[in-house]
C-alpha positions in Angstrom: 80.2 -76.1 41.5 83.4 -75.3 43.6 85.0 -71.9 43.6 88.0 -73.0 41.5 85.8 -74.4 38.8 83.8 -71.1 38.7 86.9 -68.9 38.4 88.3 -71.2 35.7 85.0 -70.8 33.6 84.9 -67.0 34.2 88.5 -66.6 33.0 87.7 -68.8 30.0 84.7 -66.6 29.1 86.5 -63.4 29.5 89.2 -64.3 27.0 86.7 -64.7 24.0 86.0 -61.0 23.3 89.6 -60.3 23.1 90.3 -63.1 20.7 87.5 -62.1 18.5 88.7 -58.5 18.3 92.3 -59.6 17.4 90.9 -61.9 14.7 88.9 -59.1 13.0 91.9 -56.8 13.1 94.2 -59.3 11.6 91.5 -60.2 8.9 90.9 -56.6 7.9 94.7 -55.9 7.7 95.3 -59.0 5.6 92.5 -58.0 3.3 93.7 -54.6 2.8 97.2 -55.9 2.2 96.1 -58.4 -0.3 93.9 -55.8 -2.1 96.8 -53.4 -2.3 99.0 -56.2 -3.7 96.5 -57.1 -6.4 95.6 -60.5 -4.9 91.8 -59.7 -4.6 89.4 -59.1 -7.5 88.7 -55.6 -6.3 90.8 -52.8 -5.0 90.2 -50.8 -1.8 90.2 -47.3 -2.5 92.5 -45.1 -0.6 91.0 -42.9 1.9 91.7 -39.3 0.9 90.2 -36.0 2.0 88.5 -34.3 -1.0 88.1 -30.7 -1.0 84.4 -29.7 -1.4 83.6 -27.9 -4.6 82.6 -24.3 -3.8 78.7 -23.9 -4.2 77.8 -21.0 -6.4 75.6 -18.8 -4.3 72.8 -17.0 -6.0 73.4 -13.3 -6.0 71.5 -11.6 -3.3 68.2 -10.2 -4.6 67.9 -6.4 -4.4 64.9 -5.4 -2.5 61.9 -5.0 -4.8 61.3 -1.4 -5.8 57.8 -0.3 -6.0 56.4 -0.1 -9.5 56.1 3.6 -10.3 53.4 4.5 -12.8 52.5 7.8 -14.1 49.8 9.1 -11.8 46.4 9.4 -13.3 45.7 13.0 -14.3 43.2 14.6 -12.0 40.0 15.0 -14.0 38.5 18.3 -14.0 34.8 18.4 -13.3 32.7 18.6 -16.4 31.3 22.1 -16.6 27.6 22.2 -16.1 25.7 23.0 -19.3 25.0 26.5 -19.8 21.4 27.7 -19.6 20.1 30.5 -21.8 18.8 32.7 -19.0 18.2 35.7 -21.2 15.7 34.2 -23.6 17.1 36.4 -26.3 18.1 33.3 -28.4 14.5 32.3 -28.7 13.4 35.6 -29.9 16.1 36.0 -32.4 14.6 35.9 -36.0 11.0 35.9 -34.5 10.6 39.5 -33.6 8.3 40.1 -36.5 4.8 39.0 -35.6 3.1 36.7 -38.2 -0.3 37.2 -39.9 -1.5 33.7 -38.9 -0.9 31.7 -35.8 1.2 28.6 -36.0 -0.3 25.1 -35.5 2.0 22.0 -35.3 0.6 18.5 -34.5 -2.7 20.0 -33.7 -1.2 22.3 -31.1 -1.6 26.1 -31.3 1.9 27.4 -30.6 2.7 30.5 -28.7 6.3 30.7 -27.5 9.6 32.6 -28.2 10.0 30.6 -31.4 6.4 30.9 -32.5 4.7 34.2 -31.9 1.0 35.0 -32.4 -0.4 37.9 -34.6 -0.9 41.0 -32.5 -4.6 41.0 -33.3 -5.2 37.4 -32.3 -7.9 37.7 -29.6 -10.0 34.6 -29.0 -10.7 35.2 -25.3 -10.7 32.5 -22.7 -11.3 29.1 -24.1 -14.8 27.7 -23.2 -13.5 24.1 -23.6 -10.5 24.7 -21.4 -12.7 26.4 -18.8 -15.1 23.4 -18.7 -12.1 21.1 -18.3 -10.8 23.2 -15.5 -14.0 23.1 -13.6 -14.2 19.4 -13.9 -10.7 19.2 -12.6 -11.3 21.6 -9.7 -14.3 19.5 -8.7 -12.3 16.3 -8.5 -9.6 18.2 -6.4 -12.3 19.4 -4.1 -13.2 15.8 -3.3 -9.6 15.3 -2.2 -9.7 18.4 0.0 -8.1 21.2 -2.3 -9.9 24.3 -3.6 -8.2 25.1 -7.0 -8.7 28.5 -8.5 -7.5 29.8 -11.9 -6.3 33.3 -11.1 -5.1 34.2 -14.6 -6.1 32.9 -17.9 -6.6 34.9 -21.2 -4.4 38.1 -21.7 -4.7 40.4 -24.7 -1.7 41.6 -26.7 -2.1 44.9 -24.9 -2.1 43.4 -21.5 1.0 41.4 -22.2 2.7 44.5 -23.3 1.8 46.3 -20.2 2.9 43.5 -17.8 6.3 42.9 -19.8 7.3 46.6 -19.6 6.6 46.6 -15.9 8.8 43.5 -15.3 11.6 44.9 -17.4 11.4 48.2 -15.4 11.7 46.2 -12.1 14.0 43.5 -12.9 15.8 44.3 -16.2 15.1 42.6 -19.5 17.5 39.7 -19.0 15.6 38.5 -15.8 12.3 39.5 -17.1 12.6 37.3 -20.2 13.0 34.3 -17.8 9.5 34.5 -16.4 7.5 37.0 -18.7 6.7 36.6 -22.5 7.1 39.6 -24.7 3.9 40.8 -26.4 2.7 38.4 -29.0 4.7 35.4 -27.6 2.6 34.6 -24.5 0.5 31.4 -24.2 -2.0 33.4 -22.3 -3.0 35.1 -25.6 -4.4 31.7 -26.9 -6.9 31.5 -24.1 -5.7 27.9 -23.3 -3.2 28.8 -20.6 -4.4 28.7 -16.9 -2.3 29.9 -14.0 -3.7 27.8 -11.0 -3.4 28.1 -7.3 -5.2 27.1 -4.1 -7.9 29.2 -2.6 -6.8 31.0 0.6 -3.2 30.3 -0.1 -2.5 33.4 -2.2 1.0 33.6 -1.0 2.0 30.7 -3.4 0.3 32.2 -6.4 2.7 32.4 -9.3 5.5 31.2 -6.9 7.9 28.2 -7.2 6.7 27.3 -3.7 3.3 26.1 -5.1 4.9 23.2 -6.5 5.8 22.1 -2.9 2.3 22.4 -1.6 -0.1 19.3 -1.4 -2.5 21.1 -3.8 0.5 21.8 -6.3 1.5 18.1 -6.1 -2.1 16.9 -6.7 -2.3 19.1 -9.7 1.0 17.9 -11.2 -0.1 14.4 -10.9 -3.7 14.6 -12.1 -3.9 17.5 -14.5 -3.3 15.4 -17.7 -6.5 13.4 -16.9 -8.3 16.6 -17.7 -6.5 17.7 -20.6 -3.8 20.0 -19.0 -0.1 19.8 -19.0 2.6 21.5 -16.8 3.9 23.7 -19.6 7.3 24.8 -18.0 8.7 21.9 -16.0 11.8 22.1 -13.8 15.2 21.8 -15.3 13.8 22.6 -18.9 14.5 26.2 -19.1 16.9 25.8 -21.9 14.2 24.1 -24.0 11.1 26.0 -23.1 12.8 29.4 -22.7 11.1 30.0 -19.4 12.0 29.2 -15.8 10.0 26.5 -13.8 6.5 27.5 -13.3 4.4 24.9 -11.3 1.4 27.1 -11.5 1.3 27.5 -15.3 -0.8 24.8 -17.2 -1.8 24.5 -20.7 -4.9 22.9 -22.0 -4.2 20.6 -25.0 -7.0 18.1 -24.7 -6.9 14.6 -22.8 -5.4 12.8 -25.8 -2.6 14.9 -26.6 -1.7 15.8 -22.9 -1.6 12.1 -22.2 0.8 11.4 -25.0 3.1 14.3 -24.0 3.1 13.1 -20.5 4.1 9.5 -21.4 6.8 10.8 -23.7 8.4 12.7 -20.9 9.0 15.5 -23.5 8.4 19.3 -23.4 6.0 20.7 -26.1 9.2 22.1 -27.9 10.6 18.5 -28.1 7.3 16.9 -28.9 6.5 18.9 -32.0 10.0 18.2 -33.4 9.6 14.4 -33.3 
């Protein structure tokens, strides 16, 4: 192809874009004019600028305030139950000694509520002594030498001891650990104060309950008919402080029954 023919064809091609653009403009203008004059089945909406409707904004939320509630009132600690430490309550109304001993549920009573006649003097119980000997023999096999250092006390002996304790410690304190004459279990001949041989420093002491012999006794005494008469924490019920050395003979059946009930003698007789 020669140069003239090439240029002719190039010029011819370059004219077409312009021609197409002019035709589009004329066509659009004609259509707009025709629509405006009503010659078209539809109208061309005029182009206007519409103001945007104001958007209602949600009011700004106030910062959340902490919910305030009435603070819980401080609870005052419950007062500890009062313990009758004087023992006077148990004696009130029981100062006069009876003519006959009191037996409840086959238990011979001797306490602040149930006194014995002043002339009641059975001596040490042979049955209780035999049971103690049997228990001591069993303890011996386990390496403990138990001794009964105090058993039966007469009315007169009680009176002597009580007056001495009152003179030394005052009546209020003496009533915690010593019975007034006629009110002591030792007068029945069935109460045994027990300790371990060669360990006299623990005789009639709370410390005996912490010794190995004292623990053995507390765990096994019921097998031989004895119970720990004044357990720890039961002073208000029994009228006496904790005495891990004081055991009362009741027989195997009754002692087992009381042990299983978890009650003191005072509670047991009122069931």
